[in-house]
Backbone as a chain_set.jsonl record, in Angstrom:
{"seq": "XXXXXXXXXXXXXXXXXXXXXXXXXXXXXXXXXXXXXXXXXXXXXXXXXXXXXXXXXXXXXXXXXXXXXXXXXXXXXXXXXXXXXXXXXXXXXXXXXXXXXXXXXXXXXXXXXXXXXXXXXXXXXXXXXXXXXXXXXXXXXXXXXXXXXXXXXXXXXXXXXXXXXXXXXXXXXXXXXXXXXXXXXXXXXXXXXXXXXXXXXXXXXXXXXXX", "coords": {"N": [[262.198, 95.564, -3.309], [259.535, 95.745, -2.816], [259.31, 98.223, -1.595], [260.193, 99.807, -3.636], [258.117, 99.526, -5.483], [255.873, 100.767, -4.168], [256.783, 103.322, -3.922], [257.091, 104.026, -6.634], [254.325, 103.912, -7.439], [253.422, 106.22, -6.117], [254.121, 108.366, -7.746], [252.983, 107.839, -10.191], [250.769, 108.912, -11.498], [251.169, 111.62, -12.041], [251.262, 114.326, -14.087], [253.745, 115.763, -15.167], [256.611, 117.559, -15.998], [258.44, 117.785, -13.905], [257.571, 115.592, -12.526], [258.29, 113.47, -14.279], [261.198, 113.619, -14.302], [261.598, 113.043, -11.604], [260.481, 110.431, -11.459], [262.271, 109.18, -13.158], [264.687, 109.43, -11.833], [264.157, 108.095, -9.563], [263.725, 105.502, -10.498], [266.215, 104.879, -11.624], [267.875, 104.882, -9.234], [266.758, 102.487, -7.921], [267.506, 100.562, -9.841], [270.365, 100.789, -9.794], [270.881, 100.112, -7.05], [270.188, 97.526, -7.092], [267.727, 96.648, -6.588], [265.724, 96.703, -8.485], [265.513, 95.362, -11.685], [266.92, 96.241, -14.886], [265.285, 95.466, -17.098], [262.749, 95.377, -15.83], [262.38, 97.966, -15.044], [262.2, 99.375, -17.505], [259.76, 98.159, -18.353], [258.137, 99.239, -16.613], [258.07, 101.965, -17.158], [256.785, 102.086, -19.792], [253.915, 101.609, -19.696], [253.413, 103.601, -17.856], [253.828, 106.044, -19.333], [251.462, 107.179, -20.479], [250.603, 108.616, -18.286], [252.435, 110.416, -17.748], [253.597, 113.305, -19.025], [255.976, 113.436, -20.392], [256.527, 110.979, -21.178], [257.566, 109.277, -23.379], [260.12, 110.636, -23.967], [261.161, 110.153, -21.477], [261.491, 107.442, -21.46], [263.585, 107.101, -23.378], [265.515, 108.544, -22.093], [265.828, 106.836, -19.734], [266.683, 104.547, -20.902], [269.228, 105.56, -21.831], [270.406, 105.975, -19.365], [270.64, 103.464, -18.469], [272.49, 102.343, -20.148], [271.714, 101.251, -22.617], [271.334, 102.852, -24.78], [273.239, 105.007, -26.821], [274.983, 107.76, -25.174], [275.024, 110.17, -26.529], [272.758, 110.409, -27.897], [270.126, 112.408, -29.054], [267.269, 113.905, -27.704], [264.479, 115.31, -28.771], [262.637, 117.989, -27.692], [259.739, 117.932, -28.471], [256.122, 117.706, -29.282], [254.713, 114.473, -28.782], [253.715, 112.511, -31.41], [250.747, 110.833, -32.358], [250.952, 107.932, -33.465], [250.546, 104.829, -35.324], [251.783, 101.652, -36.354], [250.572, 100.588, -39.387], [250.514, 98.776, -41.548], [252.793, 96.249, -43.015], [254.261, 95.549, -46.034], [255.211, 92.712, -47.667], [257.158, 91.217, -50.1], [256.353, 88.447, -52.169], [256.536, 85.216, -53.746], [254.519, 83.432, -54.507], [251.385, 84.261, -53.421], [249.182, 82.772, -52.166], [250.454, 80.573, -51.228], [252.208, 81.734, -49.267], [250.12, 82.905, -47.575], [249.268, 80.396, -46.438], [251.346, 79.552, -45.013], [251.623, 81.666, -43.152], [249.147, 81.41, -41.853], [248.834, 78.732, -41.065], [251.469, 78.088, -39.879], [252.554, 80.238, -38.502], [250.293, 81.233, -37.236], [248.583, 83.48, -37.799], [245.677, 85.055, -38.804], [244.175, 84.905, -42.061], [243.38, 87.543, -44.438], [241.057, 88.829, -46.986], [241.383, 86.67, -48.593], [239.888, 84.938, -50.221], [238.871, 86.936, -51.808], [241.206, 87.473, -53.216], [241.612, 85.0, -54.526], [239.4, 85.221, -56.212], [240.052, 87.121, -57.836], [239.302, 89.833, -57.281], [240.799, 91.15, -55.467], [244.075, 92.6, -55.234], [245.993, 91.426, -53.71], [246.418, 89.283, -50.954], [246.295, 89.392, -47.324], [247.461, 89.071, -43.835], [246.462, 89.072, -40.523], [248.026, 90.868, -37.784], [247.375, 92.098, -35.45], [244.72, 94.075, -33.924], [244.98, 96.464, -35.14], [246.965, 96.251, -37.198], [248.583, 94.742, -39.948], [250.051, 92.364, -42.204], [250.668, 92.648, -45.528], [250.785, 90.533, -48.314], [252.298, 90.832, -51.078], [252.412, 89.994, -54.482], [255.315, 89.495, -56.329], [255.272, 90.013, -58.949], [253.656, 92.239, -59.196], [255.4, 94.262, -59.198], [255.915, 95.796, -61.551], [256.23, 98.427, -62.472], [257.603, 99.514, -60.338], [257.139, 101.996, -59.068], [256.051, 102.721, -56.531], [257.426, 100.919, -54.842], [259.391, 99.7, -52.38], [262.7, 98.576, -51.08], [263.773, 95.352, -50.113], [262.932, 94.662, -46.622], [264.86, 94.412, -43.633], [263.974, 92.728, -41.443], [260.909, 91.658, -40.073], [259.363, 92.144, -36.889], [257.605, 90.059, -34.519], [255.754, 90.407, -31.607], [254.69, 88.602, -28.756], [252.962, 86.699, -26.215], [254.841, 84.74, -23.677], [253.963, 82.147, -23.655], [252.824, 81.756, -26.213], [255.084, 82.284, -27.795], [256.662, 80.078, -27.298], [254.898, 78.125, -28.125], [254.776, 78.741, -31.059], [257.473, 78.206, -31.539], [257.411, 75.42, -31.41], [255.649, 74.849, -33.608], [257.022, 75.763, -35.834], [259.21, 73.817, -35.648], [257.779, 71.477, -36.13], [256.974, 71.925, -38.654], [259.345, 71.933, -40.018], [260.855, 74.367, -40.257], [263.525, 76.255, -40.084], [265.164, 77.75, -37.228], [266.895, 80.468, -37.442], [268.636, 82.253, -35.892], [269.115, 83.049, -32.448], [268.636, 85.3, -29.917], [269.434, 87.135, -26.744], [268.037, 89.585, -24.478], [267.318, 91.572, -26.268], [266.671, 94.758, -27.919], [263.753, 96.539, -28.357], [260.396, 97.852, -29.237], [259.045, 97.916, -26.794], [261.107, 97.836, -24.89], [263.627, 95.804, -23.397], [263.692, 92.529, -24.699], [263.642, 89.386, -23.134], [264.243, 86.896, -24.609], [264.62, 86.204, -28.102], [263.912, 84.911, -31.302], [264.84, 83.944, -34.804], [263.306, 83.361, -37.995], [262.635, 82.195, -41.382], [260.218, 82.93, -43.947], [258.58, 81.213, -46.549], [259.244, 82.764, -48.759], [261.715, 83.852, -48.194], [261.581, 86.177, -46.45], [262.534, 87.551, -43.468], [261.441, 86.777, -40.169], [261.079, 87.974, -36.937], [260.563, 86.68, -33.595], [259.432, 87.397, -30.426], [259.006, 87.854, -26.814], [257.901, 90.015, -24.09]], "CA": [[261.389, 95.693, -4.556], [258.259, 96.269, -2.362], [259.347, 99.702, -1.233], [260.276, 100.607, -4.953], [256.822, 99.626, -6.006], [255.013, 101.779, -3.501], [257.258, 104.773, -4.325], [256.595, 104.323, -8.046], [252.867, 104.43, -7.496], [253.096, 107.671, -5.648], [254.464, 109.264, -8.812], [252.53, 107.355, -11.537], [249.688, 109.759, -12.11], [251.467, 113.016, -12.061], [251.461, 114.673, -15.52], [254.528, 117.038, -15.215], [258.085, 117.465, -16.409], [259.005, 117.43, -12.627], [257.346, 114.133, -12.152], [259.046, 112.616, -15.174], [262.448, 113.567, -13.776], [261.493, 112.384, -10.283], [260.328, 108.991, -11.656], [263.512, 108.585, -13.75], [265.808, 109.317, -10.702], [263.772, 107.039, -8.48], [264.032, 104.167, -11.143], [267.7, 104.688, -11.622], [268.252, 104.417, -7.945], [266.345, 101.273, -7.684], [268.411, 99.76, -10.641], [271.647, 100.917, -9.146], [270.962, 99.437, -5.808], [269.877, 96.043, -7.355], [266.149, 96.316, -6.132], [264.967, 96.592, -9.771], [266.293, 95.095, -12.921], [266.722, 97.222, -15.999], [264.177, 95.11, -17.899], [261.674, 95.666, -15.201], [262.402, 99.368, -15.084], [261.677, 99.63, -18.716], [258.563, 97.811, -18.484], [257.35, 100.167, -15.825], [257.996, 103.271, -17.871], [256.017, 102.097, -20.875], [252.623, 101.889, -19.333], [253.329, 104.902, -17.254], [253.895, 107.054, -20.237], [250.282, 107.927, -20.531], [250.376, 109.451, -17.066], [253.515, 111.477, -17.637], [253.509, 114.08, -20.289], [257.207, 113.309, -21.093], [256.778, 109.698, -21.079], [258.395, 108.781, -24.573], [261.423, 111.073, -23.683], [261.614, 109.517, -20.321], [261.985, 106.097, -21.692], [264.85, 107.082, -23.956], [266.497, 108.959, -21.042], [266.13, 105.795, -18.862], [267.666, 103.821, -21.657], [270.539, 106.143, -21.831], [271.042, 105.827, -18.024], [270.883, 102.006, -18.285], [273.485, 101.929, -21.055], [271.142, 100.63, -23.898], [271.343, 103.767, -25.941], [274.429, 105.982, -26.65], [274.753, 109.059, -24.462], [274.982, 111.463, -27.328], [271.358, 110.223, -28.626], [269.529, 113.642, -28.667], [265.802, 113.767, -27.673], [263.851, 116.5, -28.997], [261.304, 118.497, -26.859], [258.579, 118.145, -29.19], [254.967, 116.905, -28.839], [254.733, 113.051, -29.324], [252.618, 112.176, -32.403], [250.055, 109.435, -32.067], [251.221, 107.096, -34.757], [250.586, 103.426, -35.169], [252.104, 100.881, -37.52], [249.229, 100.16, -39.87], [250.838, 97.483, -42.278], [253.949, 95.992, -43.723], [254.089, 94.811, -47.245], [256.156, 91.669, -47.986], [257.161, 90.681, -51.546], [256.23, 86.963, -52.13], [256.335, 84.697, -55.205], [253.131, 82.847, -54.396], [250.662, 84.655, -52.227], [248.496, 81.738, -51.43], [251.469, 79.712, -50.458], [252.513, 82.594, -48.136], [249.074, 82.815, -46.597], [249.169, 79.157, -45.88], [252.442, 79.538, -44.123], [251.389, 82.635, -41.983], [247.983, 81.053, -41.181], [248.999, 77.404, -40.459], [252.642, 77.891, -39.152], [252.691, 81.359, -37.612], [249.076, 81.486, -36.537], [247.911, 84.763, -38.19], [244.416, 84.894, -39.65], [244.084, 85.662, -43.379], [242.272, 88.59, -44.85], [240.939, 89.019, -48.396], [242.115, 85.61, -49.242], [238.956, 84.48, -51.217], [238.885, 87.972, -52.82], [242.446, 87.278, -54.05], [241.385, 83.956, -55.381], [238.598, 85.486, -57.243], [240.595, 88.314, -58.685], [238.807, 91.047, -57.023], [241.767, 91.911, -54.668], [245.418, 92.415, -55.758], [246.87, 90.746, -52.815], [245.921, 88.853, -49.581], [246.867, 89.735, -46.133], [247.151, 88.298, -42.694], [246.365, 90.092, -39.429], [248.836, 90.684, -36.664], [246.691, 92.69, -34.261], [243.434, 94.662, -34.209], [245.353, 97.577, -36.214], [248.182, 96.013, -37.833], [248.506, 93.682, -40.843], [251.011, 92.114, -43.229], [250.224, 92.418, -46.933], [251.586, 89.604, -49.055], [252.381, 91.361, -52.375], [253.13, 89.206, -55.445], [256.401, 90.124, -56.973], [254.929, 90.304, -60.41], [253.122, 93.422, -59.239], [256.424, 95.351, -59.166], [256.388, 95.906, -62.9], [256.703, 99.753, -62.658], [258.554, 100.023, -59.258], [256.821, 103.463, -58.729], [255.997, 102.909, -55.141], [258.021, 99.731, -54.312], [260.779, 99.876, -51.663], [263.627, 97.542, -51.138], [263.331, 94.503, -49.039], [263.162, 94.907, -45.313], [265.893, 93.569, -42.935], [263.086, 91.752, -40.855], [259.718, 91.981, -39.339], [259.301, 91.528, -35.56], [256.286, 89.95, -33.89], [255.727, 90.382, -30.205], [253.687, 87.753, -28.317], [253.226, 86.236, -24.921], [255.883, 83.643, -23.592], [253.357, 80.876, -23.962], [252.678, 81.706, -27.734], [256.503, 82.234, -28.242], [257.019, 78.604, -27.172], [253.972, 77.338, -29.212], [255.333, 79.009, -32.321], [258.625, 77.434, -31.807], [256.912, 74.099, -31.75], [254.981, 74.714, -34.826], [258.193, 75.792, -36.671], [259.839, 72.703, -35.577], [256.916, 70.437, -36.697], [256.982, 72.149, -40.148], [260.782, 71.865, -40.512], [261.219, 75.646, -40.519], [264.719, 76.521, -39.233], [265.35, 78.99, -36.436], [268.342, 80.872, -37.956], [269.33, 82.851, -34.776], [268.467, 83.199, -31.131], [269.17, 86.405, -29.042], [268.861, 87.606, -25.346], [268.099, 90.977, -24.043], [267.248, 92.375, -27.499], [265.877, 95.957, -27.629], [262.406, 96.682, -29.302], [259.519, 99.001, -28.835], [258.733, 97.904, -25.275], [262.289, 97.777, -24.085], [264.478, 94.701, -23.741], [263.12, 91.317, -24.654], [264.595, 88.309, -22.502], [264.628, 86.01, -25.604], [264.131, 86.335, -29.368], [264.538, 84.068, -32.377], [264.449, 84.48, -36.098], [263.088, 82.439, -38.98], [262.224, 82.893, -42.761], [259.104, 82.473, -44.559], [258.887, 80.537, -47.903], [259.911, 83.726, -49.797], [262.911, 84.458, -47.553], [261.403, 87.222, -45.599], [262.958, 87.115, -42.223], [260.641, 87.171, -39.078], [261.517, 87.694, -35.531], [259.541, 86.386, -32.647], [259.851, 87.738, -29.102], [258.15, 88.152, -25.849], [258.468, 90.908, -23.089]], "C": [[260.113, 96.249, -3.974], [258.187, 97.717, -2.19], [259.45, 100.464, -2.603], [258.988, 100.588, -5.607], [256.036, 100.681, -5.497], [255.482, 103.162, -3.929], [256.871, 105.037, -5.693], [255.201, 104.787, -8.074], [252.651, 105.714, -7.057], [253.505, 108.697, -6.638], [253.728, 109.039, -10.167], [251.56, 108.16, -12.213], [249.984, 111.271, -12.161], [251.821, 113.354, -13.346], [252.32, 115.934, -15.582], [255.867, 116.555, -15.474], [258.819, 117.151, -15.01], [258.844, 115.945, -12.282], [257.996, 113.199, -12.933], [260.393, 112.524, -14.612], [262.554, 112.904, -12.438], [261.513, 110.917, -10.5], [261.699, 108.413, -12.216], [264.713, 108.453, -12.695], [265.419, 108.274, -9.82], [264.135, 105.614, -9.155], [265.503, 103.751, -11.203], [268.298, 104.22, -10.243], [267.948, 102.923, -7.607], [267.257, 100.241, -8.495], [269.825, 99.651, -10.051], [271.945, 100.083, -7.894], [270.559, 97.897, -5.965], [268.387, 95.683, -6.969], [265.309, 96.133, -7.274], [265.8, 96.298, -10.862], [266.016, 96.082, -13.878], [265.586, 96.826, -16.886], [262.898, 95.556, -17.245], [261.365, 97.289, -15.133], [261.921, 99.98, -16.417], [260.323, 99.395, -18.91], [257.509, 98.552, -17.708], [257.09, 101.506, -16.58], [256.908, 103.195, -18.965], [254.563, 102.4, -20.646], [252.305, 103.197, -18.533], [253.351, 106.219, -18.068], [252.707, 107.839, -20.558], [249.925, 108.803, -19.389], [251.427, 110.58, -17.012], [253.827, 112.113, -18.938], [254.882, 113.753, -21.074], [257.601, 111.927, -21.187], [257.745, 108.971, -22.048], [259.89, 109.236, -24.215], [261.992, 110.325, -22.43], [262.151, 108.17, -20.488], [263.359, 106.105, -22.381], [266.007, 107.622, -22.95], [266.756, 107.737, -20.166], [267.058, 104.891, -19.631], [268.994, 104.267, -21.64], [271.233, 105.786, -20.475], [271.54, 104.269, -17.832], [271.965, 101.47, -19.315], [272.901, 101.178, -22.274], [271.162, 101.542, -25.05], [272.602, 104.567, -25.713], [274.079, 107.307, -25.854], [274.56, 110.106, -25.268], [273.703, 111.392, -28.085], [270.645, 111.587, -28.094], [267.984, 113.418, -28.764], [265.157, 115.081, -27.746], [262.76, 116.783, -28.105], [260.235, 118.907, -27.669], [257.505, 117.261, -28.949], [255.172, 115.526, -29.548], [253.549, 112.967, -30.188], [251.949, 110.895, -31.935], [250.002, 108.679, -33.441], [251.255, 105.71, -34.382], [251.088, 102.821, -36.375], [250.877, 100.245, -38.065], [249.426, 98.791, -40.705], [252.213, 97.582, -42.79], [253.759, 95.285, -44.887], [255.327, 94.096, -47.663], [255.945, 91.391, -49.472], [257.232, 89.106, -51.39], [255.917, 86.472, -53.607], [254.944, 84.18, -55.356], [252.357, 83.24, -53.204], [249.856, 83.793, -51.394], [249.363, 80.791, -50.58], [251.849, 80.598, -49.115], [251.343, 82.709, -47.121], [249.005, 81.681, -45.833], [250.225, 79.044, -44.727], [252.096, 80.466, -42.791], [250.166, 82.141, -41.19], [248.452, 79.717, -40.28], [250.278, 77.33, -39.461], [252.69, 79.042, -38.005], [251.458, 81.575, -36.793], [248.38, 82.894, -36.702], [246.873, 84.478, -39.078], [244.593, 85.608, -41.047], [243.111, 86.624, -43.552], [242.326, 88.755, -46.461], [241.437, 87.668, -49.192], [241.182, 84.963, -50.386], [238.733, 85.621, -52.275], [239.961, 87.811, -53.788], [242.229, 86.219, -55.039], [240.445, 84.262, -56.518], [238.902, 86.502, -58.137], [240.091, 89.638, -58.351], [239.803, 91.8, -56.047], [243.167, 91.714, -55.096], [246.274, 91.693, -55.017], [246.046, 90.343, -51.579], [246.743, 89.414, -48.494], [246.753, 88.776, -45.057], [247.265, 89.365, -41.451], [247.204, 89.778, -38.229], [248.143, 91.002, -35.427], [245.552, 93.449, -34.788], [243.774, 95.875, -35.254], [246.522, 97.405, -36.871], [248.01, 94.798, -38.753], [249.708, 93.639, -41.674], [250.257, 91.778, -44.51], [251.272, 91.605, -47.492], [251.489, 89.922, -50.494], [253.045, 90.499, -53.369], [254.045, 89.928, -56.208], [256.2, 90.633, -58.275], [254.293, 91.676, -60.419], [254.035, 94.621, -59.263], [256.845, 95.554, -60.572], [257.013, 97.334, -63.006], [257.829, 100.058, -61.612], [258.202, 101.392, -58.721], [256.85, 103.636, -57.298], [256.482, 101.732, -54.277], [259.353, 99.967, -53.674], [261.624, 98.747, -51.85], [263.216, 96.571, -50.042], [263.71, 94.923, -47.697], [264.165, 94.094, -44.787], [265.065, 92.33, -42.248], [261.935, 92.409, -40.192], [259.654, 91.341, -37.969], [257.852, 91.355, -35.038], [256.422, 89.643, -32.452], [254.559, 89.559, -29.757], [253.91, 87.427, -26.839], [254.227, 85.105, -24.906], [255.244, 82.358, -23.961], [253.252, 80.706, -25.683], [254.163, 81.578, -28.412], [256.9, 80.743, -28.273], [256.243, 77.705, -28.144], [254.412, 77.571, -30.654], [256.632, 78.178, -32.48], [258.377, 75.919, -32.068], [256.383, 73.843, -33.079], [256.075, 74.845, -36.015], [258.875, 74.565, -36.784], [259.103, 71.573, -36.346], [256.887, 70.659, -38.268], [258.418, 72.379, -40.749], [261.237, 73.187, -40.88], [262.367, 75.912, -39.582], [264.734, 77.986, -38.487], [266.875, 79.416, -36.794], [269.282, 81.509, -36.828], [268.522, 83.124, -33.495], [269.314, 84.331, -30.325], [268.742, 86.588, -27.603], [268.967, 88.932, -25.188], [268.191, 91.921, -25.305], [266.336, 93.568, -27.369], [264.866, 96.091, -28.719], [261.648, 97.792, -28.661], [259.064, 99.067, -27.52], [259.978, 97.692, -24.476], [263.209, 96.47, -24.519], [263.681, 93.46, -23.639], [264.084, 90.293, -24.008], [265.055, 87.333, -23.574], [263.917, 86.411, -26.996], [264.705, 85.216, -30.279], [264.031, 84.458, -33.78], [264.231, 83.321, -36.988], [262.762, 83.157, -40.314], [261.036, 82.201, -43.145], [259.547, 81.843, -45.838], [259.562, 81.46, -48.998], [261.236, 84.318, -49.411], [262.843, 85.693, -46.755], [261.684, 86.819, -44.2], [262.041, 87.765, -41.027], [261.186, 86.91, -37.822], [260.421, 87.475, -34.614], [260.185, 86.729, -31.329], [258.841, 87.913, -28.008], [258.931, 89.152, -24.709], [258.24, 90.433, -21.639]], "O": [[259.582, 97.187, -4.568], [257.216, 98.384, -2.548], [258.914, 101.562, -2.755], [258.683, 101.563, -6.293], [255.525, 101.488, -6.273], [254.685, 104.042, -4.252], [256.367, 106.12, -5.992], [254.868, 105.844, -8.61], [251.734, 106.368, -7.555], [253.249, 109.875, -6.39], [253.804, 109.837, -11.102], [251.493, 108.126, -13.441], [249.067, 112.077, -12.315], [252.735, 112.693, -13.838], [251.847, 117.008, -15.953], [256.247, 115.407, -15.245], [259.728, 116.321, -14.991], [259.744, 115.22, -11.856], [258.311, 112.125, -12.42], [260.822, 111.389, -14.407], [263.556, 112.241, -12.17], [262.321, 110.186, -9.926], [262.173, 107.354, -11.806], [265.538, 107.54, -12.716], [266.287, 107.562, -9.316], [264.716, 104.726, -8.531], [265.948, 102.636, -10.93], [269.104, 103.293, -10.168], [268.802, 102.214, -7.073], [267.703, 99.231, -7.951], [270.368, 98.564, -9.853], [273.003, 99.483, -7.704], [270.622, 97.136, -5.0], [267.951, 94.534, -7.05], [264.263, 95.493, -7.171], [266.821, 96.97, -11.008], [264.993, 96.763, -13.79], [264.924, 97.714, -17.423], [262.011, 96.063, -17.932], [260.222, 97.745, -15.17], [261.281, 101.032, -16.404], [259.64, 100.21, -19.53], [256.309, 98.553, -17.984], [255.981, 102.04, -16.581], [256.145, 104.153, -19.087], [253.999, 103.298, -21.271], [251.209, 103.757, -18.533], [252.975, 107.294, -17.601], [252.812, 109.022, -20.88], [249.037, 109.649, -19.498], [251.267, 111.565, -16.29], [254.293, 111.451, -19.865], [254.888, 113.804, -22.303], [258.788, 111.608, -21.268], [258.598, 108.185, -21.636], [260.792, 108.4, -24.16], [263.16, 109.939, -22.391], [263.095, 107.749, -19.82], [264.213, 105.276, -22.068], [267.173, 107.228, -22.985], [267.928, 107.571, -19.828], [268.103, 104.493, -19.116], [269.904, 103.46, -21.452], [272.393, 105.38, -20.417], [272.548, 103.917, -17.219], [272.283, 100.281, -19.314], [273.679, 100.476, -22.92], [271.025, 101.109, -26.194], [273.005, 104.793, -24.572], [272.964, 107.822, -25.933], [273.919, 111.051, -24.808], [273.503, 112.274, -28.92], [270.59, 111.84, -26.891], [267.475, 112.847, -29.728], [265.29, 115.897, -26.834], [261.989, 115.885, -27.766], [259.802, 120.059, -27.637], [257.732, 116.149, -28.471], [255.686, 115.418, -30.661], [252.449, 113.318, -29.759], [252.511, 110.047, -31.242], [249.146, 108.833, -34.312], [251.828, 105.32, -33.364], [250.87, 103.396, -37.441], [250.196, 99.478, -37.384], [248.647, 97.846, -40.58], [252.784, 98.653, -42.994], [253.026, 94.301, -44.788], [256.353, 94.702, -47.973], [254.839, 91.336, -50.01], [258.025, 88.56, -50.622], [255.26, 87.086, -54.447], [254.268, 84.52, -56.327], [252.555, 82.71, -52.11], [249.769, 83.931, -50.174], [249.048, 80.337, -49.481], [251.759, 80.084, -48.001], [251.579, 82.616, -45.917], [248.719, 81.783, -44.641], [249.963, 78.506, -43.652], [252.26, 80.08, -41.634], [250.096, 82.392, -39.987], [248.432, 79.686, -39.05], [250.23, 76.672, -38.421], [252.837, 78.787, -36.809], [251.582, 82.088, -35.681], [247.689, 83.368, -35.8], [247.057, 83.741, -40.047], [245.086, 86.732, -41.144], [242.067, 86.596, -42.901], [243.374, 88.804, -47.105], [241.839, 87.733, -50.354], [241.71, 84.504, -51.399], [238.454, 85.35, -53.443], [239.776, 87.961, -54.996], [242.553, 86.371, -56.217], [240.576, 83.725, -57.617], [238.179, 86.784, -59.093], [240.409, 90.58, -59.077], [239.627, 93.002, -55.844], [243.468, 90.546, -55.343], [247.309, 91.283, -55.543], [245.08, 91.02, -51.227], [247.846, 89.891, -48.757], [246.074, 87.76, -45.201], [248.042, 90.32, -41.448], [247.175, 88.672, -37.688], [248.27, 90.289, -34.432], [245.377, 93.501, -36.005], [242.947, 96.215, -36.099], [247.167, 98.415, -37.153], [247.318, 93.864, -38.348], [250.366, 94.657, -41.888], [249.423, 90.878, -44.61], [252.463, 91.827, -47.272], [250.639, 89.328, -51.157], [254.23, 90.232, -53.17], [253.669, 90.96, -56.762], [256.855, 91.58, -58.712], [254.316, 92.32, -61.468], [253.614, 95.775, -59.331], [258.046, 95.5, -60.838], [258.119, 97.495, -63.523], [258.822, 100.723, -61.909], [258.983, 101.914, -57.926], [257.529, 104.525, -56.785], [256.032, 101.554, -53.145], [260.318, 100.376, -54.32], [261.338, 97.938, -52.733], [262.425, 96.905, -49.161], [264.772, 95.531, -47.564], [264.424, 93.054, -45.393], [265.387, 91.157, -42.435], [261.987, 93.575, -39.799], [259.86, 90.133, -37.849], [257.021, 92.262, -35.081], [257.133, 88.709, -32.083], [253.471, 89.753, -30.3], [254.924, 87.824, -26.264], [254.491, 84.523, -25.958], [255.913, 81.506, -24.546], [253.563, 79.678, -26.283], [254.372, 80.88, -29.405], [257.442, 80.273, -29.274], [256.729, 76.79, -28.808], [254.412, 76.61, -31.423], [256.815, 77.519, -33.504], [259.076, 75.278, -32.853], [256.601, 72.78, -33.661], [256.013, 74.128, -37.013], [259.169, 74.166, -37.911], [259.717, 70.823, -37.104], [256.791, 69.711, -39.048], [258.595, 72.942, -41.829], [262.026, 73.243, -41.823], [262.194, 75.802, -38.368], [264.415, 79.063, -38.991], [267.862, 78.763, -36.454], [270.499, 81.325, -36.83], [267.326, 83.405, -33.562], [270.526, 84.219, -30.144], [267.63, 86.157, -27.298], [269.918, 89.521, -25.701], [268.98, 92.864, -25.376], [265.28, 93.431, -26.75], [265.131, 95.777, -29.88], [262.085, 98.519, -27.769], [258.697, 100.145, -27.052], [259.815, 97.343, -23.306], [263.465, 96.164, -25.684], [263.017, 93.263, -22.621], [265.273, 90.337, -24.322], [266.213, 86.923, -23.495], [262.781, 86.883, -27.004], [265.789, 84.679, -30.054], [263.025, 85.145, -33.956], [264.908, 82.31, -36.798], [262.634, 84.376, -40.422], [260.799, 81.053, -42.771], [260.721, 81.907, -46.202], [260.265, 81.04, -49.917], [261.821, 85.135, -50.122], [263.876, 86.252, -46.388], [261.131, 85.82, -43.74], [261.896, 88.981, -40.897], [261.707, 85.829, -37.548], [259.356, 88.057, -34.821], [261.352, 86.405, -31.108], [257.701, 88.146, -28.408], [260.137, 89.14, -24.463], [258.669, 91.097, -20.696]]}, "num_chains": 1, "name": "protein.A"}
């Protein structure tokens, strides 16, 4: 592992297609030899992508080589767009009840809650991160259905392992059932060792995970 780390650092700041290929081959060798786990290989690629011009394509190619994506998955040679997830809108029956659940049980701070109470905001929200929020939209607002989509499958929240276990405790304390638990589940940052799922008071399914 020590040798693998030093060899990786020698490639980490080279911004070229050749460096991407070399890094991929290097990581594959370490995984195949048992010196590096597939989870660790994926975690190495993600922060390195800002140094390698083909970072996102490299991640998918590495996934292919480790068997986590089908081999026929095509990766287009196009510039990567700088896009972030801004918000997800969840349908709820009682927005204030939903805010209470996400604040008290999940631990996400509320936004525009008093404005919603006063009638100056059409819905409240809770903050996931600096640039991402959940909007808690009352179902009654779906009168026209002009811009409303169908219910989502689930929303995933990534956190530290410590917070992962703290949340599990809060769910148990509030008698919120964990509906399923998975291992080695794929997500935005690769494979998560453990994940679990639970539902909010309106039936929206939330996944919790750590990397």
